[in-house]
Short mmCIF file of the C-alpha atoms (twelve columns), coordinates in Angstrom:
data_MODEL
# 
_entry.id   MODEL 
# 
loop_
_atom_site.group_PDB 
_atom_site.id 
_atom_site.type_symbol 
_atom_site.label_atom_id 
_atom_site.label_alt_id 
_atom_site.label_comp_id 
_atom_site.label_asym_id 
_atom_site.label_seq_id 
_atom_site.Cartn_x 
_atom_site.Cartn_y 
_atom_site.Cartn_z 
_atom_site.pdbx_PDB_model_num 
ATOM 1   C CA . MET A 1   24.961  -4.566  16.998  1 
ATOM 2   C CA . PHE A 2   22.748  -1.568  16.048  1 
ATOM 3   C CA . ARG A 3   23.850  1.967   16.763  1 
ATOM 4   C CA . PHE A 4   22.942  5.358   15.306  1 
ATOM 5   C CA . THR A 5   25.264  8.331   15.747  1 
ATOM 6   C CA . LEU A 6   24.141  11.821  14.742  1 
ATOM 7   C CA . GLU A 7   27.336  13.469  13.507  1 
ATOM 8   C CA . HIS A 8   26.385  16.829  11.977  1 
ATOM 9   C CA . THR A 9   23.375  19.110  11.622  1 
ATOM 10  C CA . ASP A 10  22.864  22.050  9.295   1 
ATOM 11  C CA . GLY A 11  19.512  23.598  10.093  1 
ATOM 12  C CA . GLN A 12  17.186  20.587  10.120  1 
ATOM 13  C CA . ALA A 13  19.393  18.594  7.706   1 
ATOM 14  C CA . ARG A 14  21.300  15.782  9.419   1 
ATOM 15  C CA . SER A 15  24.201  13.457  8.679   1 
ATOM 16  C CA . GLY A 16  25.089  10.430  10.744  1 
ATOM 17  C CA . GLU A 17  26.087  6.788   10.797  1 
ATOM 18  C CA . ILE A 18  24.145  3.590   11.411  1 
ATOM 19  C CA . ILE A 19  25.971  0.434   12.450  1 
ATOM 20  C CA . THR A 20  24.272  -2.887  11.647  1 
ATOM 21  C CA . PRO A 21  25.393  -6.530  11.820  1 
ATOM 22  C CA . HIS A 22  26.203  -6.402  8.088   1 
ATOM 23  C CA . GLY A 23  28.007  -3.093  7.909   1 
ATOM 24  C CA . LYS A 24  27.876  0.661   8.327   1 
ATOM 25  C CA . ILE A 25  25.429  3.030   6.659   1 
ATOM 26  C CA . GLN A 26  26.198  6.707   6.250   1 
ATOM 27  C CA . THR A 27  23.153  8.942   6.390   1 
ATOM 28  C CA . PRO A 28  21.267  10.540  4.785   1 
ATOM 29  C CA . ILE A 29  20.901  7.454   2.594   1 
ATOM 30  C CA . PHE A 30  18.829  6.342   -0.386  1 
ATOM 31  C CA . MET A 31  18.078  2.600   -0.372  1 
ATOM 32  C CA . PRO A 32  17.647  0.792   -3.721  1 
ATOM 33  C CA . VAL A 33  14.601  -1.486  -3.656  1 
ATOM 34  C CA . GLY A 34  15.157  -5.188  -4.232  1 
ATOM 35  C CA . THR A 35  11.476  -6.095  -3.975  1 
ATOM 36  C CA . LYS A 36  11.784  -9.828  -4.669  1 
ATOM 37  C CA . ALA A 37  15.396  -10.258 -3.498  1 
ATOM 38  C CA . THR A 38  16.851  -8.471  -6.507  1 
ATOM 39  C CA . VAL A 39  17.179  -4.861  -7.597  1 
ATOM 40  C CA . LYS A 40  15.682  -4.946  -11.085 1 
ATOM 41  C CA . TRP A 41  18.287  -4.874  -13.878 1 
ATOM 42  C CA . ILE A 42  21.108  -4.277  -11.383 1 
ATOM 43  C CA . SER A 43  23.762  -6.802  -10.294 1 
ATOM 44  C CA . HIS A 44  25.347  -6.896  -6.860  1 
ATOM 45  C CA . HIS A 45  28.591  -5.846  -8.532  1 
ATOM 46  C CA . ASP A 46  26.764  -2.775  -9.857  1 
ATOM 47  C CA . LEU A 47  25.476  -1.989  -6.363  1 
ATOM 48  C CA . ASP A 48  29.004  -2.200  -5.002  1 
ATOM 49  C CA . GLN A 49  30.303  0.018   -7.816  1 
ATOM 50  C CA . MET A 50  27.813  2.751   -7.026  1 
ATOM 51  C CA . TRP A 51  28.414  2.371   -3.276  1 
ATOM 52  C CA . ALA A 52  24.886  1.382   -2.346  1 
ATOM 53  C CA . GLN A 53  25.206  0.786   1.391   1 
ATOM 54  C CA . ILE A 54  21.843  -0.889  2.053   1 
ATOM 55  C CA . ILE A 55  18.968  -2.367  0.037   1 
ATOM 56  C CA . LEU A 56  15.305  -2.984  0.797   1 
ATOM 57  C CA . ASN A 57  13.555  -6.347  0.417   1 
ATOM 58  C CA . ASN A 58  9.782   -6.667  0.534   1 
ATOM 59  C CA . THR A 59  8.187   -8.858  3.191   1 
ATOM 60  C CA . TYR A 60  4.877   -9.330  1.351   1 
ATOM 61  C CA . HIS A 61  6.464   -10.493 -1.906  1 
ATOM 62  C CA . LEU A 62  9.073   -12.780 -0.314  1 
ATOM 63  C CA . TYR A 63  6.364   -14.302 1.867   1 
ATOM 64  C CA . LEU A 64  4.296   -15.169 -1.213  1 
ATOM 65  C CA . ARG A 65  7.249   -16.387 -3.292  1 
ATOM 66  C CA . PRO A 66  9.506   -18.184 -2.599  1 
ATOM 67  C CA . GLY A 67  8.147   -18.151 0.987   1 
ATOM 68  C CA . ASP A 68  9.869   -16.855 4.107   1 
ATOM 69  C CA . GLU A 69  10.624  -20.397 5.290   1 
ATOM 70  C CA . THR A 70  12.459  -21.057 2.020   1 
ATOM 71  C CA . VAL A 71  14.530  -17.901 2.561   1 
ATOM 72  C CA . ALA A 72  15.272  -19.064 6.127   1 
ATOM 73  C CA . HIS A 73  16.323  -22.469 4.785   1 
ATOM 74  C CA . PHE A 74  19.084  -20.712 2.841   1 
ATOM 75  C CA . TRP A 75  20.238  -18.855 5.987   1 
ATOM 76  C CA . GLY A 76  18.351  -15.672 5.292   1 
ATOM 77  C CA . ALA A 77  18.107  -13.073 2.562   1 
ATOM 78  C CA . HIS A 78  21.810  -12.193 2.568   1 
ATOM 79  C CA . SER A 79  22.814  -15.734 1.679   1 
ATOM 80  C CA . PHE A 80  19.727  -16.387 -0.470  1 
ATOM 81  C CA . GLN A 81  20.486  -13.495 -2.835  1 
ATOM 82  C CA . ASN A 82  24.249  -13.390 -2.232  1 
ATOM 83  C CA . TYR A 83  24.124  -9.803  -1.020  1 
ATOM 84  C CA . HIS A 84  26.117  -9.214  2.129   1 
ATOM 85  C CA . GLY A 85  25.466  -5.580  2.940   1 
ATOM 86  C CA . PRO A 86  22.718  -4.384  5.299   1 
ATOM 87  C CA . ILE A 87  19.122  -5.243  4.349   1 
ATOM 88  C CA . LEU A 88  15.910  -3.525  5.478   1 
ATOM 89  C CA . THR A 89  12.484  -5.114  5.110   1 
ATOM 90  C CA . ASP A 90  9.170   -3.305  5.141   1 
ATOM 91  C CA . SER A 91  6.241   -4.882  6.963   1 
ATOM 92  C CA . GLY A 92  4.219   -5.788  3.875   1 
ATOM 93  C CA . GLY A 93  1.336   -3.688  5.171   1 
ATOM 94  C CA . PHE A 94  1.409   -1.234  2.275   1 
ATOM 95  C CA . GLN A 95  1.244   -4.069  -0.274  1 
ATOM 96  C CA . VAL A 96  -1.576  -5.853  1.578   1 
ATOM 97  C CA . PHE A 97  -3.745  -2.742  1.369   1 
ATOM 98  C CA . SER A 98  -2.597  -1.185  -1.916  1 
ATOM 99  C CA . LEU A 99  -2.737  -4.392  -3.967  1 
ATOM 100 C CA . GLY A 100 -6.106  -5.147  -2.448  1 
ATOM 101 C CA . GLN A 101 -7.378  -1.748  -3.516  1 
ATOM 102 C CA . THR A 102 -6.294  -2.279  -7.107  1 
ATOM 103 C CA . ARG A 103 -8.272  -5.496  -7.305  1 
ATOM 104 C CA . ASP A 104 -11.558 -4.741  -5.579  1 
ATOM 105 C CA . TRP A 105 -10.351 -3.897  -2.068  1 
ATOM 106 C CA . LYS A 106 -13.505 -5.101  -0.285  1 
ATOM 107 C CA . SER A 107 -13.293 -8.583  -1.764  1 
ATOM 108 C CA . LEU A 108 -9.563  -9.088  -1.240  1 
ATOM 109 C CA . VAL A 109 -8.870  -7.469  2.153   1 
ATOM 110 C CA . LYS A 110 -10.663 -7.818  5.488   1 
ATOM 111 C CA . ILE A 111 -9.291  -5.935  8.488   1 
ATOM 112 C CA . THR A 112 -9.914  -7.199  12.014  1 
ATOM 113 C CA . GLU A 113 -8.476  -6.121  15.348  1 
ATOM 114 C CA . ASP A 114 -6.216  -9.151  15.311  1 
ATOM 115 C CA . GLY A 115 -4.883  -8.761  11.779  1 
ATOM 116 C CA . VAL A 116 -5.678  -8.693  8.061   1 
ATOM 117 C CA . HIS A 117 -7.179  -11.368 5.827   1 
ATOM 118 C CA . PHE A 118 -6.140  -10.931 2.206   1 
ATOM 119 C CA . ARG A 119 -5.806  -12.777 -1.060  1 
ATOM 120 C CA . SER A 120 -2.629  -13.157 -3.063  1 
ATOM 121 C CA . TYR A 121 -2.438  -10.925 -6.117  1 
ATOM 122 C CA . ILE A 122 -0.699  -13.860 -7.834  1 
ATOM 123 C CA . ASP A 123 -3.244  -16.648 -7.562  1 
ATOM 124 C CA . GLY A 124 -6.049  -15.441 -5.285  1 
ATOM 125 C CA . SER A 125 -5.063  -17.779 -2.433  1 
ATOM 126 C CA . LYS A 126 -6.090  -16.751 1.098   1 
ATOM 127 C CA . HIS A 127 -3.576  -15.443 3.645   1 
ATOM 128 C CA . TYR A 128 -3.596  -13.835 7.070   1 
ATOM 129 C CA . PHE A 129 -1.139  -11.318 8.528   1 
ATOM 130 C CA . THR A 130 -1.022  -10.472 12.231  1 
ATOM 131 C CA . PRO A 131 1.658   -8.282  13.817  1 
ATOM 132 C CA . GLU A 132 3.204   -11.419 15.341  1 
ATOM 133 C CA . ARG A 133 3.204   -13.285 12.033  1 
ATOM 134 C CA . VAL A 134 4.796   -10.348 10.222  1 
ATOM 135 C CA . MET A 135 7.571   -10.203 12.849  1 
ATOM 136 C CA . ASP A 136 8.142   -13.949 12.378  1 
ATOM 137 C CA . ILE A 137 8.300   -13.592 8.593   1 
ATOM 138 C CA . GLN A 138 10.876  -10.804 8.857   1 
ATOM 139 C CA . SER A 139 12.826  -12.893 11.339  1 
ATOM 140 C CA . ASN A 140 12.903  -15.693 8.762   1 
ATOM 141 C CA . ILE A 141 14.149  -13.238 6.144   1 
ATOM 142 C CA . TRP A 142 16.982  -12.253 8.535   1 
ATOM 143 C CA . ALA A 143 16.931  -8.561  7.633   1 
ATOM 144 C CA . ASP A 144 19.037  -6.187  9.719   1 
ATOM 145 C CA . ILE A 145 16.259  -3.583  10.064  1 
ATOM 146 C CA . ILE A 146 12.570  -4.542  10.157  1 
ATOM 147 C CA . MET A 147 9.265   -2.658  10.318  1 
ATOM 148 C CA . ALA A 148 6.323   -2.963  12.701  1 
ATOM 149 C CA . PHE A 149 3.051   -4.039  11.073  1 
ATOM 150 C CA . ASP A 150 0.843   -1.053  10.267  1 
ATOM 151 C CA . GLU A 151 -2.318  -0.084  8.445   1 
ATOM 152 C CA . CYS A 152 -1.582  2.342   5.628   1 
ATOM 153 C CA . ALA A 153 -4.913  4.126   5.239   1 
ATOM 154 C CA . PRO A 154 -5.653  5.751   1.838   1 
ATOM 155 C CA . TRP A 155 -4.648  9.411   1.682   1 
ATOM 156 C CA . GLU A 156 -8.220  10.492  1.005   1 
ATOM 157 C CA . SER A 157 -9.536  8.745   4.151   1 
ATOM 158 C CA . SER A 158 -12.023 10.558  6.368   1 
ATOM 159 C CA . ARG A 159 -10.744 11.789  9.709   1 
ATOM 160 C CA . ALA A 160 -12.762 9.082   11.473  1 
ATOM 161 C CA . TYR A 161 -11.228 6.289   9.400   1 
ATOM 162 C CA . ALA A 162 -7.751  7.822   9.598   1 
ATOM 163 C CA . ARG A 163 -8.018  7.861   13.407  1 
ATOM 164 C CA . ALA A 164 -9.256  4.265   13.571  1 
ATOM 165 C CA . ALA A 165 -6.405  3.095   11.294  1 
ATOM 166 C CA . MET A 166 -3.834  5.081   13.291  1 
ATOM 167 C CA . GLU A 167 -4.997  3.675   16.625  1 
ATOM 168 C CA . ARG A 168 -5.003  0.157   15.189  1 
ATOM 169 C CA . THR A 169 -1.464  0.784   13.915  1 
ATOM 170 C CA . HIS A 170 -0.445  1.783   17.454  1 
ATOM 171 C CA . ARG A 171 -1.900  -1.376  18.965  1 
ATOM 172 C CA . TRP A 172 -0.240  -3.470  16.286  1 
ATOM 173 C CA . ALA A 173 3.055   -1.648  16.941  1 
ATOM 174 C CA . GLU A 174 2.922   -2.676  20.608  1 
ATOM 175 C CA . ARG A 175 2.303   -6.287  19.610  1 
ATOM 176 C CA . SER A 176 5.034   -6.103  16.967  1 
ATOM 177 C CA . LYS A 177 7.504   -4.891  19.581  1 
ATOM 178 C CA . GLN A 178 6.688   -7.719  21.983  1 
ATOM 179 C CA . GLN A 179 7.126   -10.342 19.273  1 
ATOM 180 C CA . TRP A 180 10.339  -8.680  18.060  1 
ATOM 181 C CA . LEU A 181 11.795  -8.886  21.564  1 
ATOM 182 C CA . LYS A 182 10.853  -12.594 21.812  1 
ATOM 183 C CA . ASN A 183 12.334  -13.342 18.390  1 
ATOM 184 C CA . ASN A 184 15.571  -11.544 19.212  1 
ATOM 185 C CA . GLU A 185 15.953  -13.659 22.352  1 
ATOM 186 C CA . ILE A 186 15.566  -16.790 20.225  1 
ATOM 187 C CA . ARG A 187 18.004  -15.412 17.660  1 
ATOM 188 C CA . LYS A 188 20.592  -14.737 20.369  1 
ATOM 189 C CA . GLN A 189 20.217  -18.277 21.704  1 
ATOM 190 C CA . ASN A 190 20.809  -19.606 18.186  1 
ATOM 191 C CA . ARG A 191 23.764  -17.254 17.681  1 
ATOM 192 C CA . LEU A 192 22.027  -15.307 14.930  1 
ATOM 193 C CA . HIS A 193 22.297  -11.546 14.546  1 
ATOM 194 C CA . GLU A 194 19.689  -9.464  16.324  1 
ATOM 195 C CA . GLN A 195 17.273  -7.389  14.272  1 
ATOM 196 C CA . THR A 196 16.379  -3.707  14.728  1 
ATOM 197 C CA . LEU A 197 12.729  -2.621  14.808  1 
ATOM 198 C CA . PHE A 198 11.326  0.665   13.504  1 
ATOM 199 C CA . GLY A 199 7.846   1.815   14.553  1 
ATOM 200 C CA . ILE A 200 5.739   3.585   11.920  1 
ATOM 201 C CA . VAL A 201 3.996   6.953   12.289  1 
ATOM 202 C CA . GLN A 202 0.608   7.156   10.540  1 
ATOM 203 C CA . GLY A 203 -2.289  9.648   10.516  1 
ATOM 204 C CA . VAL A 204 -2.848  10.383  6.800   1 
ATOM 205 C CA . VAL A 205 -2.812  14.200  6.232   1 
ATOM 206 C CA . TYR A 206 -4.411  15.277  9.518   1 
ATOM 207 C CA . ASP A 207 -2.035  17.419  11.577  1 
ATOM 208 C CA . ASP A 208 -3.387  16.438  14.985  1 
ATOM 209 C CA . LEU A 209 -3.309  12.712  14.147  1 
ATOM 210 C CA . ARG A 210 0.268   12.924  12.903  1 
ATOM 211 C CA . LYS A 211 1.333   14.680  16.100  1 
ATOM 212 C CA . GLU A 212 -0.474  12.091  18.207  1 
ATOM 213 C CA . SER A 213 1.085   9.216   16.272  1 
ATOM 214 C CA . ALA A 214 4.574   10.742  16.449  1 
ATOM 215 C CA . LYS A 215 4.213   11.012  20.228  1 
ATOM 216 C CA . PHE A 216 2.986   7.434   20.569  1 
ATOM 217 C CA . ILE A 217 5.703   5.884   18.398  1 
ATOM 218 C CA . THR A 218 8.369   7.970   20.158  1 
ATOM 219 C CA . GLU A 219 7.186   6.688   23.546  1 
ATOM 220 C CA . LEU A 220 7.087   3.116   22.225  1 
ATOM 221 C CA . ASP A 221 10.862  3.554   22.069  1 
ATOM 222 C CA . THR A 222 11.811  1.441   19.047  1 
ATOM 223 C CA . PRO A 223 15.424  1.941   17.862  1 
ATOM 224 C CA . GLY A 224 14.279  3.807   14.728  1 
ATOM 225 C CA . ILE A 225 11.177  5.628   13.475  1 
ATOM 226 C CA . SER A 226 9.493   5.440   10.074  1 
ATOM 227 C CA . ILE A 227 6.996   7.848   8.572   1 
ATOM 228 C CA . GLY A 228 4.424   5.942   6.537   1 
ATOM 229 C CA . GLY A 229 1.342   6.863   4.557   1 
ATOM 230 C CA . LEU A 230 2.945   9.746   2.633   1 
ATOM 231 C CA . SER A 231 3.768   9.945   -1.078  1 
ATOM 232 C CA . VAL A 232 0.648   7.859   -1.741  1 
ATOM 233 C CA . GLY A 233 -1.401  10.431  -3.654  1 
ATOM 234 C CA . GLU A 234 -1.579  13.482  -1.399  1 
ATOM 235 C CA . SER A 235 -0.243  16.858  -2.579  1 
ATOM 236 C CA . LYS A 236 3.333   18.006  -2.049  1 
ATOM 237 C CA . GLU A 237 1.963   20.826  0.088   1 
ATOM 238 C CA . ASP A 238 0.379   18.287  2.429   1 
ATOM 239 C CA . MET A 239 3.657   16.361  2.625   1 
ATOM 240 C CA . TYR A 240 5.629   19.504  3.443   1 
ATOM 241 C CA . ARG A 241 3.150   20.516  6.122   1 
ATOM 242 C CA . ILE A 242 3.039   17.101  7.776   1 
ATOM 243 C CA . LEU A 243 6.820   16.785  7.929   1 
ATOM 244 C CA . ASP A 244 7.226   20.349  9.155   1 
ATOM 245 C CA . ILE A 245 4.898   19.784  12.120  1 
ATOM 246 C CA . MET A 246 6.564   16.515  13.167  1 
ATOM 247 C CA . TRP A 247 10.244  17.284  13.168  1 
ATOM 248 C CA . GLU A 248 10.440  18.611  16.734  1 
ATOM 249 C CA . LEU A 249 8.298   15.757  18.065  1 
ATOM 250 C CA . LEU A 250 10.654  12.936  17.091  1 
ATOM 251 C CA . PRO A 251 13.808  12.055  19.047  1 
ATOM 252 C CA . GLN A 252 17.060  13.465  17.695  1 
ATOM 253 C CA . ASN A 253 19.047  10.359  18.577  1 
ATOM 254 C CA . LYS A 254 17.172  7.921   16.321  1 
ATOM 255 C CA . PRO A 255 17.182  7.494   12.528  1 
ATOM 256 C CA . ARG A 256 14.114  8.768   10.674  1 
ATOM 257 C CA . TYR A 257 12.931  6.884   7.605   1 
ATOM 258 C CA . LEU A 258 10.453  8.340   5.079   1 
ATOM 259 C CA . MET A 259 8.980   5.354   3.281   1 
ATOM 260 C CA . GLY A 260 8.475   5.150   -0.489  1 
ATOM 261 C CA . VAL A 261 10.080  8.437   -1.564  1 
ATOM 262 C CA . GLY A 262 12.785  8.734   -4.209  1 
ATOM 263 C CA . THR A 263 12.804  11.461  -6.866  1 
ATOM 264 C CA . PRO A 264 15.783  13.844  -6.952  1 
ATOM 265 C CA . GLU A 265 13.629  16.781  -5.821  1 
ATOM 266 C CA . ASP A 266 12.176  14.632  -3.024  1 
ATOM 267 C CA . LEU A 267 15.615  13.783  -1.680  1 
ATOM 268 C CA . ILE A 268 16.732  17.414  -1.734  1 
ATOM 269 C CA . GLU A 269 13.641  18.651  0.096   1 
ATOM 270 C CA . TRP A 270 13.205  15.820  2.580   1 
ATOM 271 C CA . ILE A 271 16.876  15.862  3.587   1 
ATOM 272 C CA . TYR A 272 16.309  19.580  4.195   1 
ATOM 273 C CA . ARG A 273 13.402  18.486  6.409   1 
ATOM 274 C CA . TRP A 274 15.334  16.161  8.755   1 
ATOM 275 C CA . ILE A 275 14.883  12.789  7.012   1 
ATOM 276 C CA . ASP A 276 17.757  10.264  7.206   1 
ATOM 277 C CA . MET A 277 16.580  7.314   5.077   1 
ATOM 278 C CA . PHE A 278 14.600  6.921   1.847   1 
ATOM 279 C CA . ASP A 279 13.541  4.162   -0.541  1 
ATOM 280 C CA . CYS A 280 11.646  4.019   -3.832  1 
ATOM 281 C CA . VAL A 281 11.237  1.719   -6.834  1 
ATOM 282 C CA . LEU A 282 11.114  4.719   -9.191  1 
ATOM 283 C CA . PRO A 283 14.776  4.720   -10.376 1 
ATOM 284 C CA . THR A 284 14.478  1.182   -11.772 1 
ATOM 285 C CA . ARG A 285 10.899  1.646   -13.009 1 
ATOM 286 C CA . ILE A 286 10.875  4.835   -15.075 1 
ATOM 287 C CA . TRP A 287 13.085  3.253   -17.739 1 
ATOM 288 C CA . ARG A 288 9.796   1.830   -19.049 1 
ATOM 289 C CA . HIS A 289 9.054   5.314   -20.347 1 
ATOM 290 C CA . GLY A 290 12.631  5.939   -21.477 1 
ATOM 291 C CA . THR A 291 13.136  8.409   -18.613 1 
ATOM 292 C CA . ALA A 292 16.452  9.234   -16.977 1 
ATOM 293 C CA . PHE A 293 17.237  11.505  -14.030 1 
ATOM 294 C CA . GLY A 294 19.400  14.511  -14.845 1 
ATOM 295 C CA . SER A 295 20.862  17.613  -13.245 1 
ATOM 296 C CA . TYR A 296 18.576  19.788  -15.381 1 
ATOM 297 C CA . GLY A 297 15.471  17.659  -14.864 1 
ATOM 298 C CA . ASN A 298 14.227  14.359  -16.224 1 
ATOM 299 C CA . ILE A 299 15.391  13.366  -19.699 1 
ATOM 300 C CA . LYS A 300 12.897  11.749  -22.080 1 
ATOM 301 C CA . ILE A 301 15.404  9.866   -24.167 1 
ATOM 302 C CA . LYS A 302 12.765  8.672   -26.679 1 
ATOM 303 C CA . ASN A 303 12.245  12.243  -27.888 1 
ATOM 304 C CA . GLU A 304 13.172  12.887  -31.515 1 
ATOM 305 C CA . LYS A 305 15.606  15.662  -30.516 1 
ATOM 306 C CA . HIS A 306 17.988  13.039  -29.098 1 
ATOM 307 C CA . LYS A 307 18.210  11.077  -32.376 1 
ATOM 308 C CA . LEU A 308 21.477  12.795  -33.428 1 
ATOM 309 C CA . SER A 309 22.620  13.933  -29.983 1 
ATOM 310 C CA . ASP A 310 26.176  12.819  -29.194 1 
ATOM 311 C CA . ILE A 311 26.237  14.197  -25.627 1 
ATOM 312 C CA . ALA A 312 26.018  12.140  -22.450 1 
ATOM 313 C CA . LEU A 313 22.791  11.691  -20.539 1 
ATOM 314 C CA . ASP A 314 24.113  14.105  -17.913 1 
ATOM 315 C CA . ASP A 315 27.449  15.876  -18.244 1 
ATOM 316 C CA . HIS A 316 27.575  16.277  -14.440 1 
ATOM 317 C CA . CYS A 317 27.309  12.508  -13.836 1 
ATOM 318 C CA . ASN A 318 30.325  10.197  -13.588 1 
ATOM 319 C CA . CYS A 319 28.501  6.882   -13.924 1 
ATOM 320 C CA . LYS A 320 29.621  4.303   -16.481 1 
ATOM 321 C CA . VAL A 321 26.594  5.049   -18.676 1 
ATOM 322 C CA . CYS A 322 27.330  8.760   -18.940 1 
ATOM 323 C CA . LYS A 323 31.034  8.071   -19.470 1 
ATOM 324 C CA . ASN A 324 30.587  5.522   -22.252 1 
ATOM 325 C CA . PHE A 325 27.330  6.127   -24.131 1 
ATOM 326 C CA . SER A 326 25.695  9.062   -25.898 1 
ATOM 327 C CA . ARG A 327 22.024  9.906   -26.046 1 
ATOM 328 C CA . TRP A 328 21.651  8.868   -29.670 1 
ATOM 329 C CA . TYR A 329 22.850  5.334   -28.841 1 
ATOM 330 C CA . LEU A 330 20.561  4.985   -25.831 1 
ATOM 331 C CA . ARG A 331 17.632  6.202   -27.922 1 
ATOM 332 C CA . HIS A 332 18.550  3.658   -30.603 1 
ATOM 333 C CA . LEU A 333 18.436  0.835   -28.026 1 
ATOM 334 C CA . ILE A 334 15.009  1.968   -26.826 1 
ATOM 335 C CA . VAL A 335 13.563  2.337   -30.323 1 
ATOM 336 C CA . GLU A 336 14.829  -1.129  -31.229 1 
ATOM 337 C CA . ASN A 337 13.614  -2.538  -27.890 1 
ATOM 338 C CA . GLU A 338 17.034  -3.942  -27.051 1 
ATOM 339 C CA . ILE A 339 16.839  -4.940  -23.377 1 
ATOM 340 C CA . TYR A 340 20.309  -3.539  -22.638 1 
ATOM 341 C CA . TRP A 341 18.790  -0.049  -22.341 1 
ATOM 342 C CA . MET A 342 16.732  -1.176  -19.339 1 
ATOM 343 C CA . SER A 343 19.898  -2.023  -17.456 1 
ATOM 344 C CA . LEU A 344 21.735  1.130   -18.558 1 
ATOM 345 C CA . LEU A 345 18.967  3.562   -17.572 1 
ATOM 346 C CA . SER A 346 18.339  1.752   -14.278 1 
ATOM 347 C CA . TYR A 347 22.042  1.914   -13.474 1 
ATOM 348 C CA . HIS A 348 22.265  5.621   -14.290 1 
ATOM 349 C CA . ASN A 349 19.139  6.516   -12.292 1 
ATOM 350 C CA . LEU A 350 20.305  4.680   -9.187  1 
ATOM 351 C CA . TYR A 351 23.825  6.076   -9.480  1 
ATOM 352 C CA . TYR A 352 22.437  9.592   -9.883  1 
ATOM 353 C CA . LEU A 353 20.380  9.363   -6.670  1 
ATOM 354 C CA . LEU A 354 23.183  7.758   -4.689  1 
ATOM 355 C CA . GLU A 355 25.625  10.431  -5.850  1 
ATOM 356 C CA . LEU A 356 23.062  13.088  -4.923  1 
ATOM 357 C CA . TRP A 357 22.810  11.911  -1.317  1 
ATOM 358 C CA . ARG A 358 26.607  11.633  -1.058  1 
ATOM 359 C CA . ASN A 359 26.954  15.244  -2.172  1 
ATOM 360 C CA . ALA A 360 24.139  16.252  0.180   1 
ATOM 361 C CA . ARG A 361 25.906  14.549  3.060   1 
ATOM 362 C CA . THR A 362 29.136  16.394  2.288   1 
ATOM 363 C CA . ALA A 363 27.270  19.707  2.124   1 
ATOM 364 C CA . ILE A 364 25.699  19.061  5.541   1 
ATOM 365 C CA . GLN A 365 29.087  18.267  7.054   1 
ATOM 366 C CA . GLN A 366 30.460  21.525  5.669   1 
ATOM 367 C CA . TRP A 367 27.397  23.540  6.842   1 
ATOM 368 C CA . LYS A 368 26.624  24.353  3.187   1 
ATOM 369 C CA . TYR A 369 23.343  22.535  2.660   1 
ATOM 370 C CA . ASP A 370 21.346  25.710  1.940   1 
ATOM 371 C CA . SER A 371 23.662  26.696  -0.908  1 
ATOM 372 C CA . PHE A 372 23.773  23.079  -2.160  1 
ATOM 373 C CA . ARG A 373 19.977  22.993  -2.228  1 
ATOM 374 C CA . LYS A 374 19.750  26.331  -4.057  1 
ATOM 375 C CA . GLU A 375 22.308  25.222  -6.634  1 
ATOM 376 C CA . PHE A 376 20.335  22.031  -7.243  1 
ATOM 377 C CA . TRP A 377 17.104  23.949  -7.869  1 
ATOM 378 C CA . ASN A 378 18.818  26.565  -10.045 1 
ATOM 379 C CA . LYS A 379 19.797  23.777  -12.430 1 
ATOM 380 C CA . TYR A 380 16.795  21.498  -11.995 1 
ATOM 381 C CA . SER A 381 14.240  24.236  -12.603 1 
ATOM 382 C CA . GLN A 382 15.676  24.725  -16.108 1 
ATOM 383 C CA . LYS A 383 14.086  21.477  -17.304 1 
# 
């Protein structure tokens, strides 16, 4: 049921189509993040309105609550959350390591060759993830696209630690693939949809390790390839360099997913650098600071200058927020702490990113991505 078709290229920028058991996905694509089986402040009707073609659920969080077996009891995440488009799950590896680091990493996380011992950030209870267990959890969630279990080493890791983590990720990827194949056989016997596995490239910011990992994951021959361990604190220059050295090493006929990236400038630049899929919690998180995406840069709606402003958030945006509300009203909601503003800004931010990738896709198909990119930066740099 999974198929990726590369339809157009314009330089390194690509457009294509992914077919999954729950529908088609046109690439490049931004995926809204529904961490705990919901996209914060956004209804499924909203997602349909803004033509969100796929969402991401988080393995780590659904495993902790309500539990992957509970999700399976309700016939998987699609039925559990009443969302019937394609769903992608990450492996939970990033959360295991990052949440451990924020709460005394050495006491909460212990890495072995077999897997990772960790404590819940919720109640401190003990848990254990192996590649096989993570594949089983994602099978219980019933996602369309799933990730191999990996170790996301901190960006400032030494070369020695980065190599050890990368090699462990490769061994775990092999084990993940074997368990994925077994689970898909069981799913077929039970007349359930098969899942699609993506291997994950690691290597921190070391060029030679990234090349080695790209080669290994390519030869592992999973249906898709993810790039992990970027946008976790390293500089933009390091990100650019790492992506630039990998693009010729990865197969053209498979989708490429850059994990955890989702600002407007990120999408513009990473689409330019051959990426097909993105996700990030940022659009539904930055409302906390009263921040909205805009064609001329981020808008800090709390600022005093918007108190009497009767213009839309972004006069180039056609979302329901920009069509129906002015900046002064949105600022009023924020100042008065009316929760409606959380929903409105989250909606606008997601719509803005989804509209951006749609326009990027059109530009690629018309061999105009260079001019589209330049036009974006001409406006955005005026912020």
